[in-house]
DRENPA-3360 file (N, C-alpha, C; in nm, 2 decimals, always signed):
BEGIN
1 = MAHRLGLV = +1.66/-0.19/+0.85/+1.70/-0.30/+0.99/+1.74/-0.42/+0.94 ~ +1.70/-0.50/+0.87/+1.69/-0.60/+0.81/+1.85/-0.62/+0.81 ~ +1.91/-0.57/+0.65/+2.03/-0.54/+0.65/+2.14/-0.53/+0.78 ~ +2.08/-0.46/+0.85/+2.18/-0.43/+0.97/+2.20/-0.53/+1.07 ~ +2.11/-0.61/+1.09/+2.09/-0.72/+1.17/+2.16/-0.87/+1.06 ~ +2.18/-0.81/+0.93/+2.24/-0.95/+0.86/+2.13/-1.07/+0.81 ~ +2.05/-1.00/+0.77/+1.91/-1.05/+0.76/+1.91/-1.06/+0.56 ~ +1.82/-1.11/+0.57/+1.80/-1.15/+0.39/+1.62/-1.10/+0.39;
9 = LDLDAVDR = +1.60/-0.97/+0.35/+1.47/-0.97/+0.32/+1.45/-0.90/+0.20 ~ +1.37/-0.95/+0.06/+1.38/-0.98/-0.03/+1.25/-0.94/-0.08 ~ +1.24/-0.95/-0.17/+1.06/-0.93/-0.23/+0.97/-1.06/-0.19 ~ +1.04/-1.14/-0.21/+0.94/-1.33/-0.22/+0.94/-1.31/-0.05 ~ +1.02/-1.27/+0.05/+1.00/-1.21/+0.17/+0.88/-1.17/+0.24 ~ +0.88/-1.05/+0.12/+0.79/-0.94/+0.19/+0.65/-0.97/+0.11 ~ +0.64/-1.08/-0.01/+0.54/-1.10/-0.01/+0.44/-1.26/+0.06 ~ +0.58/-1.28/+0.07/+0.55/-1.43/+0.15/+0.46/-1.38/+0.30;
17 = VGRSVPVI = +0.51/-1.27/+0.39/+0.48/-1.26/+0.51/+0.30/-1.14/+0.51 ~ +0.34/-1.07/+0.39/+0.23/-0.99/+0.32/+0.11/-1.08/+0.35 ~ +0.16/-1.15/+0.27/-0.02/-1.26/+0.23/-0.04/-1.32/+0.32 ~ +0.04/-1.40/+0.44/+0.03/-1.43/+0.57/-0.03/-1.41/+0.68 ~ +0.01/-1.27/+0.68/+0.00/-1.20/+0.84/-0.17/-1.14/+0.80 ~ -0.27/-1.17/+0.84/-0.37/-1.12/+0.85/-0.37/-0.93/+0.87 ~ -0.52/-0.90/+0.78/-0.51/-0.72/+0.86/-0.64/-0.78/+0.94 ~ -0.64/-0.76/+1.04/-0.70/-0.75/+1.14/-0.79/-0.60/+1.20;
25 = VDVEPSGA = -0.73/-0.53/+1.18/-0.77/-0.40/+1.27/-0.90/-0.29/+1.13 ~ -0.95/-0.22/+1.15/-1.03/-0.21/+1.08/-1.04/-0.02/+1.10 ~ -0.93/+0.01/+1.05/-0.89/+0.17/+1.05/-0.82/+0.21/+0.96 ~ -0.84/+0.35/+0.91/-0.83/+0.37/+0.79/-0.63/+0.37/+0.77 ~ -0.59/+0.35/+0.66/-0.68/+0.38/+0.54/-0.68/+0.24/+0.48 ~ -0.71/+0.13/+0.57/-0.77/+0.02/+0.51/-0.88/-0.05/+0.57 ~ -0.94/+0.04/+0.63/-1.11/+0.05/+0.69/-1.15/+0.16/+0.67 ~ -1.26/+0.14/+0.80/-1.36/+0.23/+0.81/-1.34/+0.35/+0.89;
33 = ALMEDLDD = -1.25/+0.32/+1.07/-1.27/+0.36/+1.19/-1.11/+0.41/+1.21 ~ -1.13/+0.50/+1.33/-0.97/+0.61/+1.35/-0.92/+0.53/+1.44 ~ -0.78/+0.60/+1.45/-0.72/+0.55/+1.56/-0.78/+0.54/+1.74 ~ -0.84/+0.66/+1.73/-0.85/+0.65/+1.91/-1.04/+0.51/+1.87 ~ -1.09/+0.50/+1.81/-1.17/+0.36/+1.79/-1.08/+0.26/+1.81 ~ -0.97/+0.25/+1.79/-0.94/+0.14/+1.79/-0.87/+0.14/+1.93 ~ -0.80/+0.25/+2.00/-0.81/+0.29/+2.19/-0.90/+0.22/+2.25 ~ -1.00/+0.26/+2.17/-1.14/+0.25/+2.30/-1.18/+0.09/+2.27;
41 = AGGIPTVF = -1.15/+0.01/+2.16/-1.16/-0.11/+2.15/-1.10/-0.24/+2.22 ~ -0.95/-0.10/+2.33/-0.81/-0.21/+2.36/-0.69/-0.17/+2.31 ~ -0.67/-0.12/+2.23/-0.55/-0.08/+2.18/-0.48/-0.22/+2.13 ~ -0.34/-0.15/+2.12/-0.26/-0.24/+2.10/-0.25/-0.38/+2.18 ~ -0.27/-0.36/+2.29/-0.26/-0.55/+2.37/-0.38/-0.63/+2.33 ~ -0.53/-0.57/+2.28/-0.55/-0.66/+2.22/-0.53/-0.69/+2.09 ~ -0.51/-0.60/+2.01/-0.42/-0.67/+1.86/-0.33/-0.76/+1.90 ~ -0.26/-0.76/+1.97/-0.11/-0.85/+2.05/-0.24/-1.02/+2.02;
49 = GALGDLLH = -0.35/-1.02/+2.13/-0.41/-1.12/+2.18/-0.47/-1.15/+2.04 ~ -0.54/-1.07/+1.94/-0.58/-1.16/+1.84/-0.52/-1.21/+1.74 ~ -0.35/-1.13/+1.74/-0.29/-1.22/+1.67/-0.24/-1.36/+1.69 ~ -0.27/-1.36/+1.82/-0.21/-1.51/+1.89/-0.09/-1.57/+1.88 ~ -0.15/-1.70/+1.81/+0.02/-1.76/+1.79/+0.12/-1.67/+1.68 ~ +0.12/-1.61/+1.61/+0.16/-1.51/+1.46/+0.24/-1.49/+1.57 ~ +0.25/-1.45/+1.69/+0.36/-1.34/+1.77/+0.45/-1.46/+1.85 ~ +0.59/-1.44/+1.92/+0.63/-1.52/+1.94/+0.64/-1.46/+2.11;
57 = GETILADG = +0.59/-1.58/+2.23/+0.51/-1.56/+2.29/+0.63/-1.50/+2.41 ~ +0.74/-1.56/+2.39/+0.87/-1.55/+2.45/+0.92/-1.42/+2.49 ~ +0.90/-1.34/+2.36/+0.96/-1.23/+2.36/+0.94/-1.12/+2.47 ~ +1.05/-1.05/+2.50/+1.02/-0.97/+2.59/+0.98/-0.82/+2.60 ~ +0.88/-0.79/+2.59/+0.83/-0.62/+2.55/+0.90/-0.55/+2.64 ~ +0.88/-0.40/+2.60/+0.93/-0.28/+2.69/+0.95/-0.26/+2.82 ~ +0.83/-0.36/+2.90/+0.73/-0.32/+3.02/+0.83/-0.45/+3.12 ~ +0.87/-0.52/+3.04/+0.96/-0.67/+3.09/+0.83/-0.81/+3.13;
65 = RSMAEAQS = +0.73/-0.75/+3.04/+0.68/-0.90/+3.02/+0.68/-0.98/+2.90 ~ +0.68/-1.07/+2.92/+0.61/-1.12/+2.79/+0.54/-1.12/+2.72 ~ +0.51/-1.15/+2.56/+0.42/-1.10/+2.46/+0.30/-1.21/+2.52 ~ +0.35/-1.36/+2.56/+0.21/-1.41/+2.63/+0.15/-1.38/+2.71 ~ +0.22/-1.28/+2.83/+0.17/-1.23/+2.91/+0.07/-1.12/+2.85 ~ +0.15/-1.00/+2.78/+0.02/-0.91/+2.75/-0.09/-0.96/+2.67 ~ -0.05/-1.07/+2.59/-0.17/-1.14/+2.53/-0.27/-1.18/+2.62 ~ -0.24/-1.26/+2.72/-0.29/-1.29/+2.82/-0.41/-1.22/+2.90;
73 = NAPRPPAR = -0.31/-1.07/+2.92/-0.42/-1.01/+2.99/-0.45/-0.92/+2.90 ~ -0.46/-0.95/+2.83/-0.51/-0.81/+2.75/-0.67/-0.81/+2.75 ~ -0.70/-0.68/+2.75/-0.85/-0.61/+2.76/-0.94/-0.67/+2.65 ~ -1.09/-0.72/+2.68/-1.18/-0.75/+2.58/-1.21/-0.63/+2.51 ~ -1.26/-0.62/+2.36/-1.33/-0.50/+2.38/-1.41/-0.49/+2.37 ~ -1.48/-0.36/+2.37/-1.64/-0.36/+2.39/-1.73/-0.44/+2.34 ~ -1.86/-0.52/+2.29/-1.94/-0.54/+2.27/-1.94/-0.45/+2.13 ~ -1.94/-0.36/+2.14/-1.97/-0.26/+2.00/-1.84/-0.26/+1.93;
81 = YAIEIIRS = -1.75/-0.31/+1.97/-1.64/-0.27/+1.89/-1.55/-0.43/+1.86 ~ -1.56/-0.54/+1.92/-1.57/-0.66/+1.85/-1.57/-0.72/+1.74 ~ -1.64/-0.67/+1.69/-1.66/-0.72/+1.46/-1.62/-0.58/+1.48 ~ -1.64/-0.49/+1.45/-1.59/-0.36/+1.36/-1.49/-0.31/+1.33 ~ -1.41/-0.34/+1.48/-1.25/-0.29/+1.49/-1.15/-0.37/+1.45 ~ -1.18/-0.49/+1.54/-1.08/-0.55/+1.58/-1.15/-0.74/+1.47 ~ -1.07/-0.75/+1.40/-1.09/-0.90/+1.35/-1.05/-0.98/+1.38 ~ -1.09/-1.13/+1.33/-0.99/-1.23/+1.36/-0.93/-1.28/+1.19;
89 = TRPGHFEW = -0.98/-1.25/+1.15/-0.88/-1.27/+1.02/-0.95/-1.17/+0.85 ~ -0.83/-1.15/+0.76/-0.88/-1.11/+0.66/-0.77/-1.08/+0.57 ~ -0.80/-1.11/+0.46/-0.69/-1.10/+0.36/-0.53/-1.01/+0.38 ~ -0.42/-1.05/+0.38/-0.29/-0.95/+0.35/-0.30/-0.83/+0.30 ~ -0.19/-0.82/+0.34/-0.17/-0.65/+0.32/-0.07/-0.58/+0.21 ~ +0.06/-0.68/+0.23/+0.07/-0.60/+0.07/+0.11/-0.75/+0.00 ~ +0.15/-0.71/-0.12/+0.18/-0.79/-0.20/+0.28/-0.75/-0.36 ~ +0.37/-0.91/-0.36/+0.46/-0.84/-0.44/+0.37/-0.83/-0.60;
97 = CVESRADG = +0.37/-0.74/-0.72/+0.40/-0.79/-0.81/+0.49/-0.76/-0.89 ~ +0.44/-0.85/-1.00/+0.62/-0.81/-1.13/+0.55/-0.83/-1.27 ~ +0.64/-0.75/-1.29/+0.63/-0.75/-1.42/+0.77/-0.82/-1.54 ~ +0.77/-0.85/-1.68/+0.85/-0.90/-1.77/+0.99/-0.81/-1.77 ~ +1.00/-0.70/-1.74/+1.13/-0.56/-1.77/+1.14/-0.57/-1.63 ~ +1.07/-0.60/-1.52/+1.13/-0.54/-1.35/+1.12/-0.60/-1.28 ~ +1.24/-0.60/-1.13/+1.18/-0.67/-1.05/+1.13/-0.68/-0.99 ~ +0.97/-0.56/-0.99/+0.83/-0.57/-0.93/+0.83/-0.46/-0.87;
105 = ALIKRSAA = +0.71/-0.44/-0.82/+0.66/-0.33/-0.77/+0.55/-0.37/-0.60 ~ +0.49/-0.33/-0.50/+0.47/-0.33/-0.42/+0.31/-0.29/-0.41 ~ +0.21/-0.32/-0.42/+0.10/-0.27/-0.35/-0.01/-0.29/-0.25 ~ -0.04/-0.19/-0.15/-0.08/-0.20/-0.01/-0.24/-0.29/-0.10 ~ -0.29/-0.36/-0.05/-0.38/-0.49/-0.11/-0.49/-0.44/-0.05 ~ -0.48/-0.42/+0.07/-0.60/-0.38/+0.17/-0.66/-0.26/+0.16 ~ -0.55/-0.12/+0.11/-0.63/-0.04/+0.09/-0.62/+0.01/-0.07 ~ -0.66/-0.07/-0.10/-0.72/-0.09/-0.31/-0.87/-0.13/-0.32;
113 = TASLLRHS = -0.87/-0.05/-0.42/-0.99/-0.07/-0.47/-1.02/-0.21/-0.57 ~ -1.09/-0.32/-0.51/-1.09/-0.46/-0.54/-1.12/-0.49/-0.70 ~ -1.20/-0.39/-0.72/-1.25/-0.38/-0.92/-1.13/-0.29/-0.97 ~ -1.03/-0.27/-0.91/-0.93/-0.22/-0.98/-0.81/-0.28/-0.97 ~ -0.77/-0.41/-0.94/-0.66/-0.46/-0.89/-0.64/-0.54/-1.02 ~ -0.77/-0.57/-1.10/-0.75/-0.60/-1.26/-0.76/-0.51/-1.34 ~ -0.67/-0.41/-1.42/-0.75/-0.33/-1.52/-0.62/-0.30/-1.64 ~ -0.66/-0.20/-1.74/-0.65/-0.21/-1.83/-0.66/-0.05/-1.86;
121 = GPAFVMGD = -0.59/+0.05/-1.91/-0.58/+0.17/-1.95/-0.42/+0.19/-2.00 ~ -0.45/+0.32/-2.06/-0.38/+0.43/-2.16/-0.32/+0.50/-2.00 ~ -0.22/+0.52/-2.06/-0.05/+0.55/-1.96/-0.11/+0.70/-1.91 ~ -0.14/+0.78/-1.87/-0.14/+0.94/-1.86/+0.01/+0.94/-1.72 ~ +0.10/+1.00/-1.75/+0.26/+0.98/-1.76/+0.30/+1.11/-1.72 ~ +0.34/+1.11/-1.58/+0.39/+1.25/-1.48/+0.51/+1.24/-1.47 ~ +0.62/+1.35/-1.41/+0.73/+1.31/-1.43/+0.83/+1.37/-1.29 ~ +0.71/+1.55/-1.24/+0.74/+1.57/-1.14/+0.64/+1.62/-1.04;
129 = PEEVARRT = +0.63/+1.65/-0.93/+0.54/+1.72/-0.88/+0.46/+1.80/-0.96 ~ +0.53/+1.88/-0.98/+0.47/+2.03/-1.09/+0.37/+1.97/-1.19 ~ +0.42/+1.86/-1.27/+0.38/+1.85/-1.35/+0.24/+1.73/-1.31 ~ +0.27/+1.65/-1.18/+0.11/+1.65/-1.17/+0.05/+1.73/-1.15 ~ +0.09/+1.83/-0.99/-0.06/+1.93/-0.98/-0.05/+1.96/-1.16 ~ +0.00/+1.99/-1.28/-0.08/+2.07/-1.36/-0.18/+1.98/-1.45 ~ -0.11/+1.85/-1.45/-0.21/+1.75/-1.54/-0.32/+1.68/-1.47 ~ -0.33/+1.67/-1.34/-0.43/+1.66/-1.25/-0.51/+1.79/-1.20;
137 = GADSSAPP = -0.48/+1.86/-1.24/-0.56/+2.02/-1.27/-0.68/+2.02/-1.29 ~ -0.76/+2.14/-1.30/-0.93/+2.15/-1.36/-0.91/+2.11/-1.48 ~ -0.79/+2.14/-1.59/-0.79/+2.13/-1.73/-0.71/+1.98/-1.74 ~ -0.72/+1.89/-1.65/-0.67/+1.77/-1.72/-0.76/+1.72/-1.80 ~ -0.68/+1.63/-1.91/-0.77/+1.55/-2.02/-0.70/+1.41/-1.98 ~ -0.72/+1.38/-1.82/-0.73/+1.25/-1.79/-0.86/+1.12/-1.82 ~ -0.84/+1.07/-1.90/-0.97/+0.98/-1.91/-1.03/+0.85/-1.76 ~ -1.12/+0.87/-1.80/-1.16/+0.78/-1.67/-1.08/+0.70/-1.64;
145 = DAVLVLSG = -1.06/+0.61/-1.76/-0.98/+0.49/-1.73/-0.83/+0.48/-1.73 ~ -0.76/+0.59/-1.74/-0.65/+0.59/-1.80/-0.58/+0.54/-1.62 ~ -0.47/+0.51/-1.66/-0.35/+0.45/-1.54/-0.27/+0.58/-1.48 ~ -0.28/+0.63/-1.43/-0.15/+0.78/-1.37/-0.02/+0.74/-1.38 ~ +0.08/+0.71/-1.44/+0.18/+0.70/-1.42/+0.28/+0.80/-1.35 ~ +0.38/+0.78/-1.28/+0.50/+0.89/-1.21/+0.58/+0.86/-1.22 ~ +0.69/+0.88/-1.31/+0.87/+0.82/-1.28/+0.94/+0.94/-1.25 ~ +1.02/+0.86/-1.19/+1.15/+0.95/-1.16/+1.18/+1.02/-1.02;
153 = AGPVGGPG = +1.08/+0.94/-0.91/+1.04/+0.92/-0.82/+1.13/+0.91/-0.70 ~ +1.23/+0.76/-0.73/+1.28/+0.67/-0.66/+1.38/+0.71/-0.59 ~ +1.46/+0.63/-0.58/+1.57/+0.72/-0.46/+1.69/+0.75/-0.49 ~ +1.72/+0.76/-0.68/+1.79/+0.79/-0.75/+1.71/+0.97/-0.81 ~ +1.62/+0.93/-0.85/+1.54/+0.97/-0.89/+1.45/+1.14/-0.82 ~ +1.39/+1.10/-0.71/+1.35/+1.17/-0.65/+1.43/+1.29/-0.59 ~ +1.55/+1.33/-0.53/+1.60/+1.18/-0.45/+1.54/+1.17/-0.38 ~ +1.57/+1.02/-0.32/+1.53/+0.97/-0.16/+1.40/+0.95/-0.17;
161 = MPEWGMIP = +1.35/+0.90/-0.27/+1.19/+0.81/-0.30/+1.10/+0.90/-0.16 ~ +1.06/+1.05/-0.20/+1.01/+1.11/-0.19/+0.81/+1.04/-0.18 ~ +0.76/+1.06/-0.06/+0.60/+1.05/-0.06/+0.47/+1.08/-0.16 ~ +0.55/+1.06/-0.30/+0.46/+1.10/-0.41/+0.37/+1.04/-0.48 ~ +0.34/+0.89/-0.46/+0.33/+0.75/-0.48/+0.19/+0.85/-0.53 ~ +0.07/+0.87/-0.42/-0.03/+0.86/-0.43/-0.09/+0.99/-0.49 ~ -0.07/+1.00/-0.65/-0.10/+1.11/-0.70/-0.26/+1.11/-0.71 ~ -0.27/+1.27/-0.67/-0.43/+1.31/-0.68/-0.50/+1.25/-0.80;
169 = IPAPLLDQ = -0.65/+1.25/-0.81/-0.67/+1.21/-0.91/-0.76/+1.31/-1.00 ~ -0.71/+1.29/-1.06/-0.79/+1.44/-1.21/-0.94/+1.50/-1.15 ~ -0.85/+1.65/-1.11/-0.99/+1.68/-1.06/-1.11/+1.70/-1.14 ~ -1.13/+1.70/-1.27/-1.28/+1.67/-1.35/-1.31/+1.49/-1.30 ~ -1.22/+1.42/-1.32/-1.30/+1.28/-1.26/-1.32/+1.32/-1.13 ~ -1.27/+1.35/-1.04/-1.32/+1.41/-0.91/-1.48/+1.45/-0.94 ~ -1.49/+1.57/-1.03/-1.61/+1.59/-1.03/-1.72/+1.51/-1.07 ~ -1.68/+1.41/-1.16/-1.73/+1.31/-1.19/-1.76/+1.18/-1.08;
177 = GVTDMVRV = -1.72/+1.21/-0.99/-1.73/+1.06/-0.89/-1.63/+1.00/-0.93 ~ -1.53/+0.99/-0.97/-1.44/+0.91/-0.93/-1.36/+0.91/-0.83 ~ -1.35/+0.77/-0.79/-1.27/+0.79/-0.60/-1.14/+0.74/-0.64 ~ -1.12/+0.72/-0.72/-1.01/+0.61/-0.71/-0.98/+0.58/-0.89 ~ -0.83/+0.53/-0.88/-0.77/+0.50/-1.01/-0.64/+0.40/-1.00 ~ -0.62/+0.32/-1.11/-0.48/+0.27/-1.13/-0.39/+0.38/-1.14 ~ -0.30/+0.35/-0.96/-0.16/+0.46/-1.01/-0.02/+0.34/-1.02 ~ +0.08/+0.41/-1.12/+0.21/+0.28/-1.10/+0.34/+0.41/-1.07;
185 = TDARMSGT = +0.42/+0.35/-0.98/+0.49/+0.48/-0.93/+0.60/+0.40/-0.96 ~ +0.71/+0.48/-0.96/+0.87/+0.41/-0.81/+0.90/+0.51/-0.74 ~ +0.80/+0.60/-0.70/+0.80/+0.65/-0.52/+0.72/+0.59/-0.44 ~ +0.71/+0.61/-0.32/+0.65/+0.53/-0.22/+0.55/+0.61/-0.17 ~ +0.46/+0.58/-0.09/+0.34/+0.68/-0.04/+0.33/+0.66/+0.13 ~ +0.24/+0.77/+0.21/+0.28/+0.73/+0.35/+0.16/+0.63/+0.40 ~ +0.22/+0.55/+0.50/+0.14/+0.50/+0.53/-0.04/+0.47/+0.54 ~ -0.08/+0.60/+0.54/-0.21/+0.66/+0.57/-0.25/+0.70/+0.42;
193 = SFGTVFLH = -0.23/+0.64/+0.36/-0.23/+0.66/+0.17/-0.35/+0.56/+0.16 ~ -0.40/+0.57/+0.06/-0.52/+0.49/-0.01/-0.50/+0.43/-0.17 ~ -0.56/+0.38/-0.17/-0.58/+0.40/-0.32/-0.48/+0.23/-0.39 ~ -0.56/+0.21/-0.54/-0.48/+0.12/-0.58/-0.38/+0.20/-0.67 ~ -0.29/+0.17/-0.60/-0.13/+0.26/-0.55/-0.03/+0.09/-0.61 ~ +0.05/+0.10/-0.72/+0.15/+0.06/-0.74/+0.29/+0.08/-0.73 ~ +0.34/+0.08/-0.59/+0.45/+0.13/-0.51/+0.65/+0.08/-0.56 ~ +0.76/+0.18/-0.58/+0.84/+0.11/-0.56/+0.86/+0.07/-0.69;
201 = VAPEGAAD = +0.81/+0.11/-0.81/+0.87/+0.03/-0.93/+0.98/-0.03/-0.93 ~ +1.05/-0.10/-0.98/+1.19/-0.15/-0.98/+1.24/-0.20/-1.07 ~ +1.34/-0.16/-1.13/+1.41/-0.05/-1.15/+1.36/+0.07/-1.13 ~ +1.37/+0.18/-1.09/+1.31/+0.29/-1.09/+1.32/+0.40/-1.23 ~ +1.27/+0.49/-1.27/+1.32/+0.54/-1.36/+1.45/+0.58/-1.41 ~ +1.50/+0.65/-1.27/+1.61/+0.70/-1.30/+1.79/+0.60/-1.30 ~ +1.73/+0.44/-1.31/+1.84/+0.40/-1.28/+1.78/+0.30/-1.45 ~ +1.75/+0.37/-1.52/+1.69/+0.34/-1.72/+1.62/+0.17/-1.67;
209 = GAIGLVRD = +1.48/+0.19/-1.55/+1.37/+0.07/-1.53/+1.25/+0.13/-1.64 ~ +1.20/+0.01/-1.70/+1.16/+0.06/-1.81/+0.97/+0.15/-1.74 ~ +0.96/+0.18/-1.61/+0.87/+0.28/-1.62/+0.88/+0.42/-1.68 ~ +1.03/+0.47/-1.64/+1.06/+0.56/-1.80/+1.04/+0.55/-1.88 ~ +1.07/+0.44/-1.95/+0.98/+0.42/-2.10/+0.87/+0.48/-2.16 ~ +0.77/+0.49/-2.05/+0.61/+0.45/-2.10/+0.58/+0.60/-2.15 ~ +0.50/+0.67/-2.23/+0.44/+0.73/-2.28/+0.30/+0.73/-2.25 ~ +0.21/+0.84/-2.27/+0.14/+0.83/-2.27/+0.02/+0.80/-2.37;
217 = GDLITVDA = -0.04/+0.68/-2.36/-0.13/+0.59/-2.43/-0.11/+0.49/-2.43 ~ +0.03/+0.51/-2.42/+0.05/+0.33/-2.34/-0.04/+0.23/-2.29 ~ -0.05/+0.16/-2.35/-0.16/+0.05/-2.29/-0.07/+0.00/-2.19 ~ -0.14/-0.01/-2.04/-0.09/-0.07/-1.87/-0.21/-0.18/-1.86 ~ -0.17/-0.29/-1.82/-0.22/-0.37/-1.81/-0.18/-0.43/-1.64 ~ -0.26/-0.42/-1.59/-0.21/-0.50/-1.38/-0.31/-0.54/-1.34 ~ -0.30/-0.65/-1.27/-0.33/-0.79/-1.27/-0.26/-0.83/-1.09 ~ -0.33/-0.77/-0.99/-0.27/-0.80/-0.90/-0.31/-0.89/-0.79;
225 = RRRSH = -0.41/-1.01/-0.87/-0.51/-1.14/-0.86/-0.35/-1.23/-0.90 ~ -0.28/-1.21/-1.05/-0.20/-1.31/-1.12/-0.04/-1.26/-1.05 ~ -0.05/-1.15/-1.01/+0.08/-1.13/-0.91/+0.16/-1.01/-1.08 ~ +0.08/-0.94/-1.12/+0.16/-0.88/-1.26/+0.14/-0.77/-1.29 ~ +0.23/-0.63/-1.35/+0.20/-0.53/-1.41/+0.26/-0.48/-1.50;
% end
């Protein structure tokens, strides 16, 4: 959409917006509630009201009202939801992380496990869905500190950048109680997906990107706090 409007939307812009716009709705995958809970708490109009000056008040909405009017008339959430569902502030959602031999990657920080935002571990590499299914199944040998890597799933390699980024936790580790692991991929994932996943790695593996050079056992270090991987 930005391209069609003649706007420059580069990774710096994504990073700036991702860090400055707060996450205020406590619904999955960045929270605990469900969408129906958000509706009970006042829905999108109440979210508009909570965002305040971050939105342009003069913008005209589909029903003919201005954004400012919609904000001023937004229903107040019931007391039981005021804190639980719609919050006043919270850290940003997306961050751009860079590496020495790539343009970068994105992480949905608000849906990640805080303790894994800085992590080092051996690579556990996969190249397609069949290999993912095989290597994360009951006979998986992935160690608990592994970084799961999926290469070849970008716009060219997929093709089309399929939603393969939320690589499943290997079955034996799930049995041990592991609920999240660091994942690095040139794929994307659904907006409802969660986990510590570094997505959209560029250049992608199919375009001679560095992610295509990674082999099992290579040490991978990620540090979202320093914006590196």
